[in-house]
N, CA, C and O of each residue as an XYZ file, in Angstrom:
580
protein
N      -1.169    -18.652     20.869
C      -1.463    -17.096     20.112
C      -1.737    -17.684     18.702
O      -1.557    -18.862     18.394
N      -2.275    -16.533     17.753
C      -2.646    -16.800     16.353
C      -1.533    -15.795     16.417
O      -1.186    -14.773     17.009
N      -1.025    -16.959     15.137
C       0.041    -16.158     13.980
C      -0.069    -14.583     13.870
O      -1.189    -14.811     14.328
N      -0.020    -13.431     13.739
C      -0.095    -12.005     13.253
C       1.106    -11.686     12.336
O       2.328    -11.831     12.357
N       0.022    -11.108     11.404
C       0.878    -10.378     10.585
C       0.838     -8.810     10.763
O      -0.116     -8.346     11.388
N       1.880     -7.890     10.221
C       1.955     -6.382     10.725
C       2.195     -6.341      9.244
O       2.925     -7.236      8.819
N       1.812     -5.638      8.536
C       2.026     -4.799      7.502
C       1.826     -2.952      7.643
O       0.963     -2.142      7.979
N       3.759     -2.985      6.960
C       3.732     -1.259      7.072
C       4.233     -0.931      5.744
O       5.344     -1.143      5.259
N       3.286     -0.418      5.290
C       3.100      0.050      3.766
C       2.823      1.583      3.648
O       2.286      2.348      4.449
N       3.359      1.805      2.382
C       2.814      3.203      2.040
C       3.147      3.643      0.602
O       4.206      3.030      0.463
N       3.000      4.144     -0.294
C       3.003      4.120     -2.043
C       4.389      3.667     -2.585
O       4.575      3.686     -3.802
N       5.181      3.339     -1.896
C       6.336      2.976     -2.761
C       7.224      1.449     -2.492
O       7.945      0.752     -3.206
N       6.729      1.369     -1.040
C       7.304      0.138     -0.254
C       6.207     -0.265      0.500
O       5.312      0.511      0.837
N       6.259     -2.141      0.942
C       5.893     -2.222      2.062
C       6.406     -3.642      2.221
O       6.776     -4.449      1.368
N       6.301     -3.764      4.022
C       6.950     -4.945      4.874
C       6.447     -6.072      5.480
O       6.115     -5.409      6.464
N       6.225     -6.770      5.665
C       5.336     -7.970      6.114
C       6.093     -8.324      7.335
O       7.288     -8.456      7.071
N       5.860     -8.488      8.364
C       6.295     -9.013      9.289
C       5.646    -10.123      9.903
O       4.498    -10.276      9.486
N       6.136    -11.210     11.037
C       5.354    -11.883     11.530
C       5.629    -11.897     12.984
O       6.809    -11.698     13.275
N       4.670    -12.119     14.119
C       4.762    -12.473     15.206
C       3.802    -13.605     15.233
O       2.704    -13.796     14.710
N       4.706    -14.409     16.145
C       4.414    -16.161     16.486
C       3.926    -15.861     17.782
O       2.785    -16.307     17.664
N       3.984    -15.468     18.801
C       3.638    -15.248     20.375
C       3.574    -14.258     20.841
O       4.556    -13.552     20.612
N       2.783    -13.808     21.469
C       2.594    -12.267     22.574
C       4.428    -12.131     23.013
O       5.035    -12.814     23.838
N       4.827    -11.297     22.360
C       5.876    -10.909     22.864
C       7.491    -11.366     22.203
O       8.686    -11.316     22.495
N       6.511    -11.858     21.059
C       7.871    -12.826     20.286
C       8.391    -11.764     19.014
O       7.851    -10.766     18.538
N       9.603    -12.408     18.717
C      10.166    -11.567     17.562
C       9.656    -11.073     17.314
O       8.576    -11.091     17.903
N       9.846    -10.032     16.125
C       9.175     -9.594     14.372
C      10.023    -10.543     13.133
O      11.218    -10.413     12.866
N       9.603    -10.967     12.844
C      10.501    -11.875     11.889
C       9.700    -11.267     10.527
O       8.493    -11.286     10.284
N      10.846    -10.706      9.709
C      10.342    -10.075      8.215
C      10.089    -11.484      7.468
O      10.679    -12.502      7.830
N       9.554    -11.475      6.846
C       8.813    -12.477      5.923
C       9.056    -11.525      4.254
O       9.619    -12.090      3.316
N       8.702    -10.532      4.174
C       8.384    -10.113      2.606
C       8.667     -8.997      2.712
O       8.563     -8.476      3.822
N       9.291     -7.964      1.180
C       9.227     -7.097      0.808
C       8.938     -6.582     -0.040
O      10.027     -6.272     -0.523
N       7.646     -5.921     -1.151
C       7.644     -5.070     -1.454
C       7.873     -3.891     -1.916
O       8.044     -2.911     -1.191
N       7.906     -3.866     -3.504
C       8.535     -2.383     -3.840
C       7.718     -2.126     -5.282
O       7.801     -2.923     -6.216
N       6.966     -0.976     -5.327
C       6.715     -0.171     -6.515
C       7.487      0.918     -7.120
O       7.389      2.081     -6.730
N       8.364      0.490     -8.206
C       9.606      1.457     -8.614
C       8.635      2.039     -9.111
O       9.163      3.151     -9.080
N       7.041      2.355     -9.819
C       6.851      3.379    -10.234
C       6.107      4.556     -9.596
O       5.654      5.570    -10.127
N       6.100      4.133     -8.237
C       5.123      5.141     -7.502
C       6.742      6.137     -7.120
O       6.412      7.296     -6.869
N       8.004      5.983     -7.048
C       8.554      6.204     -7.138
C       9.453      7.635     -8.140
O      10.289      8.498     -7.874
N       8.621      7.175     -9.432
C       9.103      8.115    -10.651
C       7.973      9.247     -9.824
O       7.084      9.141     -8.979
N       8.793     10.690    -10.868
C       8.338     11.869    -11.467
C       6.910     11.722    -11.954
O       6.641     10.534    -12.127
N       5.997     12.469    -12.206
C       4.723     12.328    -12.476
C       5.193     12.561    -14.307
O       4.712     12.049    -15.317
N       6.312     13.545    -14.125
C       6.364     13.695    -15.967
C       7.188     12.571    -16.554
O       7.456     12.575    -17.755
N       7.766     11.212    -15.415
C       8.975     10.145    -16.198
C       7.542      9.201    -15.941
O       8.094      8.147    -15.628
N       6.413      8.973    -15.889
C       5.365      7.788    -15.632
C       4.833      8.135    -17.019
O       4.403      7.224    -17.727
N       4.837      9.525    -17.496
C       4.263      9.581    -19.007
C       4.848      9.389    -19.765
O       5.963      9.868    -19.970
N       3.920      8.178    -20.788
C       4.925      7.744    -22.089
C       5.652      8.765    -23.152
O       6.779      8.740    -23.645
N       4.634      9.604    -23.292
C       5.303     11.051    -24.253
C       4.396     12.575    -23.781
O       3.772     12.999    -22.808
N       4.695     12.915    -24.811
C       4.291     14.433    -24.707
C       2.843     14.531    -24.752
O       2.261     13.819    -25.572
N       2.221     15.242    -24.058
C       0.279     15.161    -24.372
C       0.470     15.556    -25.437
O       1.438     16.134    -25.931
N      -1.054     15.057    -26.072
C      -1.719     14.714    -27.764
C      -1.647     15.843    -27.375
O      -1.325     16.207    -26.245
N      -2.048     16.732    -28.605
C      -2.786     18.083    -29.366
C      -4.586     18.213    -29.691
O      -5.223     17.401    -30.362
N      -4.849     18.792    -29.377
C      -6.283     18.592    -29.995
C      -6.554     20.011    -30.712
O      -5.672     20.867    -30.651
N      -7.980     20.318    -31.513
C      -8.068     21.286    -32.458
C      -9.156     22.214    -31.284
O      -9.638     21.753    -30.250
N      -9.288     23.270    -31.694
C     -10.787     23.870    -30.680
C     -11.900     23.831    -31.376
O     -11.915     24.344    -32.495
N     -12.978     23.247    -30.874
C     -14.411     23.061    -31.211
C     -14.819     24.238    -31.602
O     -15.978     24.175    -32.013
N     -14.161     25.758    -31.675
C     -14.601     26.838    -32.521
C     -13.685     27.470    -33.538
O     -12.955     28.202    -32.869
N     -13.384     27.556    -34.652
C     -12.165     28.291    -34.749
C     -11.166     27.045    -35.715
O     -11.296     25.969    -36.299
N     -10.271     27.953    -35.421
C      -8.864     27.259    -35.991
C      -7.828     26.905    -34.958
O      -6.806     26.278    -35.237
N      -7.994     27.138    -34.304
C      -6.488     27.052    -32.667
C      -6.115     25.542    -32.700
O      -6.794     24.699    -33.286
N      -5.224     25.341    -32.165
C      -4.894     23.967    -31.483
C      -4.212     24.128    -30.305
O      -3.366     25.020    -30.377
N      -4.283     23.600    -29.292
C      -3.655     23.151    -28.103
C      -3.780     21.643    -27.158
O      -4.705     20.847    -27.321
N      -2.654     21.451    -26.157
C      -2.221     20.476    -25.871
C      -3.125     19.986    -25.062
O      -3.639     20.957    -24.507
N      -3.585     19.054    -24.703
C      -4.801     18.229    -24.238
C      -4.076     18.006    -22.906
O      -2.916     17.606    -23.011
N      -4.590     18.206    -21.593
C      -3.785     17.840    -20.377
C      -4.150     16.196    -20.006
O      -4.958     15.463    -20.577
N      -3.436     15.955    -19.077
C      -3.629     14.589    -18.934
C      -4.749     14.090    -17.579
O      -4.546     14.600    -16.477
N      -5.790     13.189    -17.730
C      -6.462     12.341    -17.958
C      -7.179     12.300    -16.113
O      -8.258     12.470    -15.545
N      -5.468     11.895    -15.709
C      -5.839     11.955    -13.935
C      -4.372     12.106    -13.851
O      -3.570     12.207    -14.779
N      -4.136     12.103    -12.425
C      -3.255     12.258    -11.764
C      -2.317     10.826    -11.738
O      -2.563      9.933    -10.927
N      -1.358     10.746    -12.602
C      -0.470      9.838    -12.578
C       0.385      8.429    -11.563
O       0.616      7.235    -11.753
N       0.714      9.753    -10.111
C       0.954      9.145     -8.991
C      -0.132      8.721     -8.051
O       0.115      7.962     -7.113
N      -1.281      9.177     -8.273
C      -2.198      8.655     -7.714
C      -2.655      7.403     -8.052
O      -2.864      6.500     -7.242
N      -2.797      7.348     -9.128
C      -2.984      6.058     -9.975
C      -2.082      5.177     -9.504
O      -2.630      4.173     -9.047
N      -0.732      5.169     -9.432
C       0.146      4.144     -9.432
C       0.339      3.838     -7.979
O       0.943      2.791     -7.743
N      -0.125      4.672     -6.802
C      -0.626      4.404     -5.834
C      -1.690      3.617     -5.533
O      -1.641      2.841     -4.579
N      -2.905      3.749     -6.417
C      -3.880      2.467     -6.231
C      -3.082      1.265     -6.947
O      -3.224      0.211     -6.327
N      -2.570      1.198     -7.681
C      -1.635     -0.318     -8.563
C      -1.010     -0.845     -7.076
O      -1.015     -2.029     -6.739
N      -0.624     -0.052     -6.488
C       0.155     -0.977     -5.406
C      -0.704     -1.101     -4.112
O      -0.581     -2.002     -3.283
N      -1.311     -0.395     -4.073
C      -2.472     -0.849     -2.940
C      -3.324     -2.442     -3.425
O      -3.577     -3.407     -2.704
N      -3.612     -2.239     -4.897
C      -4.482     -3.430     -5.143
C      -2.365     -4.570     -4.925
O      -2.346     -5.221     -3.881
N      -1.719     -4.626     -5.332
C      -0.562     -5.412     -4.785
C      -0.552     -5.745     -3.627
O      -0.425     -6.944     -3.382
N      -0.644     -5.065     -2.857
C      -0.412     -5.197     -1.355
C      -1.210     -6.409     -0.959
O      -0.906     -7.487     -0.449
N      -2.692     -5.690     -1.497
C      -3.882     -6.492     -0.469
C      -4.109     -7.382     -1.670
O      -5.283     -7.751     -1.699
N      -3.471     -7.797     -2.554
C      -3.362     -9.085     -2.969
C      -2.748    -10.283     -3.258
O      -3.041    -11.302     -3.884
N      -1.536     -9.749     -2.434
C      -0.525    -10.249     -1.259
C      -1.007    -11.073     -0.063
O      -0.821    -12.278      0.108
N      -1.691    -10.177      0.776
C      -2.147    -10.294      1.578
C      -3.195    -11.492      1.493
O      -3.181    -12.543      2.135
N      -4.126    -11.052      0.514
C      -5.019    -12.172      0.053
C      -4.802    -13.725     -0.050
O      -5.325    -14.682      0.522
N      -3.883    -13.604     -0.949
C      -2.968    -14.942     -1.140
C      -2.512    -15.771      0.229
O      -2.689    -16.986      0.318
N      -1.933    -15.011      1.238
C      -1.612    -15.327      2.021
C      -2.454    -15.924      3.631
O      -2.170    -16.608      4.615
N      -3.542    -15.191      3.116
C      -4.905    -15.356      4.073
C      -5.730    -17.112      3.290
O      -6.251    -18.016      3.944
N      -5.558    -17.041      1.829
C      -5.871    -18.318      1.735
C      -4.891    -19.726      1.846
O      -5.248    -20.902      1.774
N      -3.911    -19.315      1.992
C      -3.092    -20.363      2.492
C      -2.961    -20.967      3.895
O      -2.376    -22.022      4.139
N      -3.829    -19.847      5.161
C      -3.692    -19.501      6.462
C      -2.514    -19.552      6.635
O      -1.956    -20.507      7.175
N      -1.785    -18.262      6.091
C      -0.402    -17.943      6.807
C      -0.497    -17.156      8.165
O       0.373    -17.084      9.032
N      -1.650    -16.626      8.160
C      -2.162    -15.467      9.531
C      -2.994    -15.861      9.870
O      -3.590    -16.666      9.155
N      -3.549    -15.482     11.268
C      -5.081    -15.445     11.826
C      -5.425    -13.936     11.997
O      -6.557    -13.574     12.316
N      -4.589    -13.233     11.813
C      -4.553    -11.583     12.657
C      -3.763    -10.951     12.069
O      -2.619    -11.323     11.810
N      -4.404     -9.605     11.690
C      -3.914     -8.782     10.885
C      -3.726     -7.213     11.320
O      -4.643     -6.473     11.677
N      -2.390     -6.877     11.217
C      -2.673     -5.313     11.594
C      -1.577     -4.272     10.490
O      -0.446     -4.470     10.045
N      -2.392     -3.321     10.371
C      -2.198     -2.423      8.955
C      -1.902     -1.495      9.438
O      -2.660     -0.860     10.171
N      -0.277     -1.032      9.062
C       0.134      0.247      9.605
C       0.682      1.435      8.314
O       1.825      1.458      7.858
N      -0.253      2.201      7.973
C       0.045      2.965      6.707
C      -0.009      4.536      6.842
O      -0.437      4.976      7.910
N       0.332      5.308      5.991
C      -0.607      7.152      6.298
C      -1.446      6.837      5.904
O      -1.793      5.811      5.317
N      -1.850      7.618      6.156
C      -3.640      7.895      6.238
C      -4.202      7.768      4.713
O      -5.211      7.103      4.478
N      -3.413      8.517      3.598
C      -3.837      8.336      2.161
C      -3.685      6.908      1.880
O      -4.517      6.110      1.449
N      -2.698      6.774      2.144
C      -2.627      4.959      1.963
C      -3.223      3.695      2.305
O      -3.365      2.636      1.695
N      -3.616      4.219      3.774
C      -4.521      3.310      3.942
C      -5.798      2.998      3.578
O      -6.366      1.929      3.354
N      -6.278      4.609      3.557
C      -7.594      4.601      2.832
C      -7.644      3.582      1.492
O      -8.542      2.756      1.323
N      -6.601      3.774      0.640
C      -6.468      2.657     -0.202
C      -6.677      1.326     -0.298
O      -7.379      0.639     -1.040
N      -5.721      1.021      0.850
C      -5.544     -0.433      1.172
C      -6.899     -0.726      1.564
O      -7.320     -1.824      1.201
N      -7.732      0.070      2.275
C      -9.352     -0.351      3.065
C     -10.119     -0.622      1.736
O     -10.876     -1.580      1.580
N      -9.845      0.326      0.792
C     -11.191     -0.125     -0.421
C     -10.788     -1.211     -1.251
O     -11.779     -1.808     -1.673
N      -9.726     -1.687     -1.640
C      -8.889     -2.851     -2.202
C      -8.734     -4.361     -1.168
O      -8.401     -5.432     -1.675
N      -9.030     -4.213      0.299
C      -8.829     -5.716      0.952
C     -10.014     -6.150      0.910
O     -11.102     -5.728      1.304
N      -9.513     -7.409      0.168
C     -10.831     -8.639      0.460
C     -12.201     -8.471      1.667
O     -11.862     -8.589      2.845
N     -13.125     -8.306      1.489
C     -14.101     -9.011      2.912
C     -13.244    -10.068      3.813
O     -13.353    -10.114      5.038
N     -12.397    -10.890      3.073
C     -12.631    -12.180      3.914
C     -11.051    -11.732      4.842
O     -10.667    -12.116      5.947
N     -10.381    -10.741      3.801
C      -9.048    -10.688      4.603
C      -9.674     -9.460      5.602
O      -9.305     -9.579      6.770
N     -10.357     -8.566      5.391
C     -10.486     -7.556      6.001
C     -11.205     -8.121      7.336
O     -11.158     -7.404      8.337
N     -11.721     -9.089      7.389
C     -12.373     -9.987      8.963
C     -11.220    -10.402      9.971
O     -11.320    -10.700     11.161
N      -9.908    -10.326      9.025
C      -8.724    -10.628     10.136
C      -8.319     -9.484     10.695
O      -7.625     -9.617     11.704
N      -8.604     -8.150     10.251
C      -8.201     -6.648     10.517
C      -8.176     -6.563     12.170
O      -9.211     -6.472     12.829
N      -7.148     -6.595     12.618
C      -7.130     -6.587     14.526
C      -7.164     -4.857     14.436
O      -8.126     -4.167     14.777
N      -6.678     -4.667     14.231
C      -6.226     -2.709     14.083
C      -5.574     -2.665     13.006
O      -4.878     -3.496     12.422
N      -5.934     -1.348     12.737
C      -5.075     -0.374     11.766
C      -4.832      1.067     11.908
O      -5.718      1.923     11.928
N      -3.759      1.245     11.990
C      -3.301      3.112     12.196
C      -2.755      3.568     11.313
O      -2.085      2.884     10.539
N      -2.881      4.649     11.225
C      -2.447      5.937     10.325
C      -1.503      6.711     10.475
O      -1.649      7.896     10.775
N       0.170      5.854     10.187
C       1.039      6.027     10.379
C       1.438      5.757      9.484
O       0.621      5.289      8.691
N       2.901      5.858      9.009
C       4.246      5.842      8.324
C       5.056      5.303      9.163
O       5.624      5.899     10.077
N       5.175      3.829      8.820
C       6.466      3.167      9.487
C       7.451      2.338      8.727
O       8.094      1.523      9.388
N       7.693      2.426      7.308
C       7.445      1.683      6.784
C       9.927      2.186      6.817
O      10.433      3.295      6.642
N      10.360      1.401      6.981
C      11.368      1.391      7.204
C      12.092      1.027      7.858
O      13.258      0.696      7.644
N      11.047      1.042      9.454
C      10.993      0.728     10.767
C      11.684     -0.538     11.215
O      11.635     -1.277     10.232
N      12.361     -1.225     12.292
C      12.525     -2.674     12.006
C      11.335     -3.101     13.078
O      10.340     -2.460     13.417
N      11.672     -4.068     13.380
C      10.240     -5.119     14.375
C      10.513     -4.199     15.956
O       9.508     -3.892     16.597
N      11.555     -3.906     16.362
C      11.239     -3.145     17.671
C      10.634     -1.651     17.842
O       9.896     -1.126     18.677
N      11.304     -1.198     16.635
C      10.884      0.110     16.501
C       9.199      0.069     16.198
O       8.385      0.841     16.706
N       8.980     -0.714     15.515
C       7.165     -0.693     15.534
C       6.725     -1.245     16.417
O       5.749     -0.630     16.848
N       7.024     -2.522     17.189
C       6.732     -3.068     18.215
C       6.754     -1.745     19.619
O       6.122     -1.968     20.652
N       7.458     -0.594     19.458
C       7.414      0.314     20.479
C       6.558      0.847     20.308
O       5.770      1.058     21.230
N       6.340      1.293     19.058
C       4.790      2.079     18.652
C       3.439      1.580     18.553
O       2.444      2.297     18.446
N       3.449      0.232     18.595
C       2.511     -0.532     18.482
C       2.464     -1.452     19.741
O       2.336     -2.676     19.715
N       2.587     -0.674     20.832
C       2.885     -1.355     21.950
C       1.755     -1.648     22.778
O       2.108     -2.435     23.656
N       0.421     -1.315     22.878
C      -0.229     -1.869     23.100
C      -1.590     -2.926     22.329
O      -2.639     -3.467     22.680
N      -0.689     -2.755     21.008
C      -1.614     -3.703     20.149
C      -0.865     -5.104     20.113
O      -1.539     -5.961     19.540
N       0.355     -5.544     20.580
C       1.099     -6.564     20.364
C       1.247     -7.006     21.380
O       1.930     -8.021     21.519
């Protein structure tokens, strides 16, 4: 059997497991954390919003943020996870990949995974199994592994 990697991820952490044979044990090989995703949105901003003058008149007002900071950090972490996967793929560390993540983060991973790594994805599942051990994951993915 080809070496299978199972990646469970959400916007704050990712766990990578390796399975060497059918029915074999899950071996934890890596854990990635993204502390910024665990912070409150207000803690992510470096300071208070800037101020701007009205286009007509003499009024001033606070400028709002240009985007959702939590969403941005989730995108950053998805890129980090996909880079980790692609580096391992380039070193032939696995031949088959199973990706498990909540629906919103799974979409982010799909947007950022390289075409070469995407060819190795045997299955993806929209569930949050971060923090589960190998046996709990096997029970949820019984038909895939």
